[in-house]
C-alpha positions in Angstrom: 66.3 37.2 16.6 62.9 39.4 16.3 59.9 37.3 15.1 56.7 39.0 14.8 53.6 37.6 15.8 50.5 38.4 13.9 48.2 39.5 16.5 44.9 38.5 14.5 46.0 34.7 14.2 48.6 34.3 16.9 50.9 32.9 14.3 54.5 33.8 13.8 55.7 35.7 10.8 58.9 37.0 9.4 62.2 37.0 11.7 65.0 39.7 11.5 68.4 38.8 13.1 69.5 41.0 15.9 72.8 42.9 15.0 75.8 41.7 16.5 77.9 44.1 18.6 80.5 44.4 15.5 77.3 45.2 13.0 75.8 47.8 15.6 79.3 49.7 15.8 79.7 49.7 12.0 76.2 51.1 11.7 77.2 53.8 14.1 80.6 54.6 12.1 78.7 54.7 9.0 76.2 57.2 10.5 79.1 59.4 11.7 80.5 59.2 8.2 77.4 59.8 6.6 76.6 62.8 8.5 80.1 64.5 7.7 79.0 64.5 4.1 75.1 64.9 4.4 75.7 68.1 6.4 77.2 69.8 3.8 74.3 69.2 0.9 72.2 71.9 -0.3 68.5 72.0 0.6 68.0 71.4 -3.0 69.6 68.0 -2.7 67.8 67.2 0.6 64.2 68.0 -0.7 64.6 66.1 -3.7 65.4 63.2 -1.6 62.4 63.7 0.4 60.4 64.0 -2.6 61.7 60.5 -3.8 61.2 58.9 -0.5 57.4 60.1 -0.6 57.2 58.5 -4.2 58.6 55.3 -2.8 56.2 55.2 -0.1 53.2 55.6 -2.7 54.6 53.1 -4.9 54.8 50.5 -2.1 51.7 51.6 -0.1 49.9 48.3 -0.2 53.0 46.4 0.9 54.1 48.6 3.5 50.4 48.6 4.9 50.3 44.8 4.8 53.3 44.6 6.9 52.1 46.7 9.6 48.6 45.0 9.7 50.5 41.5 10.0 52.8 42.8 12.8 50.5 44.7 15.2 46.9 44.1 14.0 45.7 47.7 12.7 43.1 47.3 9.8 44.7 47.4 6.1 42.5 50.5 5.5 44.0 52.5 8.4 47.6 51.1 7.6 47.1 52.3 3.9 45.9 55.7 5.2 49.2 55.9 7.4 51.5 55.2 4.8 49.9 57.9 2.5 50.1 60.1 5.4 53.7 59.6 5.6 54.3 60.6 2.0 52.4 63.8 2.6 54.9 64.4 5.4 58.2 64.0 3.2 56.4 66.2 0.8 55.5 69.0 3.3 59.0 69.3 4.7 60.3 69.0 0.9 58.1 71.9 0.0 57.9 74.0 3.1 61.1 73.1 5.1 63.6 75.3 3.5 61.7 78.5 4.4 61.3 77.3 8.3 65.4 77.2 8.2 65.9 80.9 6.8 68.2 82.9 8.9 67.1 85.7 11.0 68.9 89.0 11.2 69.3 91.2 14.3 70.6 94.5 15.2 72.9 94.6 18.3 74.5 97.5 20.1 77.8 96.3 18.5 76.5 95.8 15.0 74.6 93.3 13.1 74.0 89.4 14.0 72.5 86.7 12.2 70.9 83.3 13.7 71.2 80.4 11.4 69.9 76.7 11.8 72.6 74.2 11.3 72.5 70.5 11.6 73.9 68.7 14.8 74.8 64.9 14.1 73.4 61.5 14.1 70.1 61.4 16.0 68.7 58.3 17.7 64.8 57.7 17.5 63.3 55.0 20.0 60.1 54.3 18.2 56.7 52.5 19.3 54.6 49.9 17.4 51.2 51.7 17.4 51.9 54.0 14.3 55.0 51.9 13.2 55.4 54.3 10.1 53.8 57.6 11.1 55.8 57.8 14.2 59.1 57.3 12.5 58.5 59.5 9.4 57.7 62.4 11.8 61.2 62.0 13.1 62.9 61.0 9.8 61.6 63.5 7.4 62.9 66.6 9.2 66.0 64.8 10.3 67.0 64.4 6.6 65.9 68.1 5.8 68.2 69.4 8.5 71.1 67.8 7.5 71.2 65.2 10.2 71.3 61.5 9.9 69.0 59.2 11.7 69.1 55.7 13.4 66.2 54.1 14.2 65.5 51.5 17.3 62.0 50.3 16.3 59.6 48.2 18.7 60.2 44.7 18.9 56.7 43.9 17.5 57.3 46.0 14.5 61.1 45.2 13.4 59.5 44.4 9.7 58.3 48.0 9.6 61.7 49.6 10.5 63.3 47.6 8.0 61.0 48.4 5.4 61.3 52.2 6.2 65.1 51.8 5.6 64.3 50.0 2.3 62.3 52.8 1.0 64.6 55.6 1.9 67.7 53.7 0.3 65.7 52.7 -2.7 65.0 56.6 -2.9 68.5 57.2 -3.4 69.7 58.2 0.2 73.6 58.0 0.8 74.8 55.2 2.9 74.2 55.8 6.4 71.8 58.6 5.9 68.9 56.7 7.7 69.4 53.2 9.3 67.3 50.7 11.1 68.9 49.1 14.2 67.5 45.7 15.0 68.4 45.7 18.7 66.7 44.9 22.1 65.5 47.9 24.3 68.4 46.8 26.8 71.2 48.5 24.4 69.7 51.7 24.1 71.4 53.4 27.3 74.9 52.3 25.5 73.7 53.9 22.4 72.7 57.3 24.1 76.1 57.4 25.7 78.1 56.6 22.5 79.7 60.2 21.3 78.6 59.6 17.9 74.8 60.2 19.0 74.1 63.6 19.5 70.6 63.6 20.7 67.7 61.3 21.0 63.9 61.3 20.7 61.4 58.6 22.1 57.8 58.1 21.5 56.5 55.4 24.2 55.6 54.7 27.6 56.2 57.0 30.6 58.6 54.3 32.0 60.6 54.1 28.8 60.7 58.0 28.9 62.0 58.1 32.3 64.8 55.8 31.3 66.0 57.6 28.2 65.6 60.9 29.8 68.0 59.4 32.7 70.4 58.2 29.9 70.2 61.5 27.9 70.8 63.5 31.2 73.8 61.7 32.3 75.3 62.2 28.9 74.1 65.8 28.6 72.2 65.0 25.3 69.1 66.7 23.8 65.9 64.6 24.4 62.4 65.0 23.1 59.9 62.6 24.9 56.4 61.9 23.4 54.8 59.7 26.2 51.3 58.6 27.1 48.1 60.4 27.3 44.8 60.2 28.7 42.9 62.8 26.6 39.7 64.4 27.7 36.8 64.5 25.1 34.7 67.4 26.9 31.0 67.9 25.5 28.9 70.8 26.2 25.0 71.7 25.8 25.8 74.1 23.1 27.6 71.4 20.9 26.4 69.6 17.9 25.5 66.2 19.8 25.2 64.0 16.9 28.8 65.2 15.5 30.3 64.7 19.0 28.9 61.1 19.4 30.1 60.1 15.8 33.7 61.6 16.6 33.9 60.4 19.9 33.5 56.7 18.8 36.2 57.3 16.2 38.3 58.9 18.5 38.0 56.0 20.9 38.3 53.1 18.8 40.6 54.1 16.1 43.7 51.8 16.0 41.7 49.7 18.2 42.1 52.4 21.0 45.8 52.0 20.7 46.8 55.9 20.3 48.6 58.4 22.4 45.9 60.9 21.4 42.8 58.6 21.4 40.0 60.5 23.4 39.9 58.1 26.7 37.8 60.0 29.1 34.7 61.5 27.7 33.5 64.1 30.1 29.8 65.2 29.4 27.8 68.3 30.7 24.9 67.0 33.2 22.3 68.6 30.9 23.1 66.4 28.0 24.8 63.4 30.0 21.9 61.0 29.4 21.3 61.7 25.7 24.9 61.5 25.2 25.2 58.2 26.8 22.3 56.8 25.1 23.6 57.6 21.7 27.2 56.7 22.3 26.5 53.2 23.7 24.4 52.6 20.7 27.3 53.5 18.1 30.0 51.9 20.4 27.9 48.5 20.6 27.8 48.6 16.6 31.7 48.8 16.3 32.8 45.6 14.8 36.0 43.9 15.7 37.2 41.5 13.0 39.9 40.4 10.4 42.0 43.6 10.0 42.6 42.8 6.1 38.7 42.8 5.8 37.5 46.3 4.9 34.3 45.6 6.8 36.1 45.5 10.1 35.9 48.7 12.0 39.0 47.7 14.2 41.3 44.7 14.2 42.9 43.1 17.4 44.8 44.5 20.0 48.7 44.4 19.2 49.4 41.3 21.3 48.1 39.0 23.8 50.0 40.7 26.4 48.4 44.1 25.6 45.1 42.4 26.1 45.9 41.0 29.5 47.2 44.3 30.6 43.8 46.0 29.5 41.7 43.3 31.2 43.6 43.8 34.5 43.1 47.7 34.3 39.2 47.0 33.7 39.1 44.8 36.4 41.0 47.0 38.9 38.5 49.8 37.9 35.4 47.8 38.3 36.8 46.5 41.8 37.0 50.5 42.7 33.4 51.0 41.9 33.4 51.5 38.1 30.7 50.0 36.1 31.3 48.2 32.8 28.1 48.9 30.9 29.0 46.4 28.1 32.0 45.2 26.2 35.6 45.6 27.2 35.7 41.7 26.9 38.1 39.4 25.4 36.6 37.8 22.1 36.7 34.1 21.9 38.7 32.2 19.1 42.3 33.1 17.7 43.8 36.6 17.9 43.8 39.2 20.7 40.6 40.7 19.9 38.3 42.8 22.3 34.9 44.2 22.0 34.5 48.0 22.3 33.0 49.2 25.5 32.1 51.9 27.9 32.9 52.2 31.6 30.9 54.8 34.2 31.1 55.7 37.5 35.1 55.3 37.5 36.4 57.2 40.7 38.7 59.6 39.0 41.4 59.3 41.8 41.9 55.5 41.8 45.3 54.6 40.6 43.8 52.6 37.4 41.7 55.5 36.2 44.9 57.5 36.4 46.7 55.4 33.9 46.4 55.2 29.9 43.9 53.0 28.8 45.1 51.6 25.7 42.2 49.7 24.3 38.8 50.5 22.9 36.8 51.1 25.9 35.9 54.5 27.1 35.3 56.1 30.5 32.4 58.6 30.8 32.0 60.9 33.4 29.5 63.7 34.0 30.4 67.3 35.0 27.9 69.7 36.6 29.3 72.7 34.7 32.6 74.1 32.9 34.4 74.3 35.9 33.8 70.7 36.9 34.8 69.5 33.3 37.9 71.4 33.4 38.9 70.1 36.6 38.0 66.6 35.7 40.0 67.0 32.4 43.2 68.3 34.4 43.0 65.6 37.3 45.4 63.1 35.6 49.2 63.1 35.5 49.3 63.5 31.6 48.7 66.5 29.5 48.9 65.4 26.0 45.7 66.2 24.0 42.4 67.1 24.5 39.0 67.5 22.3 36.2 70.1 23.3 32.8 70.4 21.8 31.1 73.6 22.3 29.7 76.4 20.1 30.0 79.0 22.9 32.8 81.3 22.2 33.4 82.0 26.0 33.6 78.2 26.7 35.9 77.9 24.0 38.2 80.7 25.4 38.2 78.9 28.8 38.9 75.4 27.4 42.0 76.9 25.3 43.2 78.7 28.2 42.8 76.2 31.1 42.8 72.8 29.8 46.5 71.4 31.0 47.5 69.9 27.4 49.9 70.5 24.6 47.2 70.3 22.1 43.3 71.2 22.1 40.9 70.4 19.2 37.9 72.4 19.0 34.7 70.7 17.5 36.8 68.0 16.2 38.7 64.9 17.3 42.3 65.6 17.7 44.7 64.4 15.2 48.5 65.1 14.2 49.6 67.0 10.9 52.9 67.7 9.5 52.1 71.4 9.4 51.6 71.8 13.2 53.6 71.1 16.4 52.6 68.0 18.1 53.7 67.3 22.0 52.7 67.4 25.8 53.1 68.7 29.0 53.1 67.2 32.4 53.8 63.4 32.4 53.3 63.2 28.5 56.6 64.4 27.8 58.3 67.4 26.5 59.5 69.0 23.1 57.6 68.8 20.1 57.5 67.1 16.8 56.2 68.2 13.5 56.0 71.8 12.1 58.6 74.2 12.3 59.2 73.5 15.9 59.9 69.7 15.3 62.4 70.6 12.7 64.3 73.0 15.2 64.5 70.9 18.1 67.6 69.0 16.7 69.3 71.9 15.3 72.1 74.2 16.3 70.9 77.7 16.3 74.1 79.6 15.9 74.2 83.2 16.2 76.6 85.1 14.1 77.9 88.4 15.2 79.2 91.0 12.4 
């Protein structure tokens, strides 16, 4: 039985029974059967379904948002925005997706050839709790358009969100088995990947979870996409608009209570403006209000669980013992709930193991860089390579950052954010493969070449 715990109150919420072995096998059989029919449908049928799913998300936005807020603590305001973003993703693939699947023609020495995008079969998604709808939808929308079918193994914290997504898709008229939520523990994922009815797997989650899924996929020669952790740099140069950079740095660090793979976690500031940035950034971070996530006045809610808060406090303690200085915040707040204050750390040794980890909380590390070379070296001196944000109005500096920062994504004079139109993913220990855009759609398709 999966029972959610409201991280704002510590009180138990709804319970969802775990699937029995027979029920799980029935779901797999249903997926295989659904794929046999769904793969033959027209793009018009698939896009019409995506449009109807978008309508379901919009019509039930408040209910969906409240489930997410109760299960993992994000503010209701941000949960509503997440649901609306999901509706937009379904519409994007409905309207733009067919063009992404247009065949390509070639001339070979022996005659013409055509490359076609064709579906592969049931795809398993292992998804996290931090964006319980958006992370799923960026897999589900292209999966449905491609003619594949989806099976979701959601995080234990957000099983209610997983069940709600399935309800929305079924209510939109999806044939039985096109998308199913699997209420199962992580321990059953290996066997699922090995099942011949599953053709591919995608995971968003921790580095450890990614290693396990990649090992299982490799043993069974199945395609895998991994979107793992990040320790994204946020670089500010003297030519930048300092006020805009500070404002966006705060949002980039505390959005979702700091629990985002692409949150800006390491602020790397040129020495010439370091003091000015730190003064303004500190004032803005001190003003961040943690409170009831249902209250629109709250800037952020609690962390997702007491366990997540304990992990964060242990990381902060290790960084301070290594020489880091906590200027303020980063403390467990008294009372009920897994609340924590926003904070800033300075003087953290970048090579210390704790500084090489992902800090999934509203605490920023601030580093001083002597010049652009030092800034890029600091940005790259972690095992992750997901996203990055750079602030400069110098075109030469911009070119250096775009070329030399080791990351799958770089935002210039803006905080990094995902969008259904553009590919999303990282390098190094942040994973491989891409989600979203045409590249995310193509990841789980058979690019078949037809000669003649």
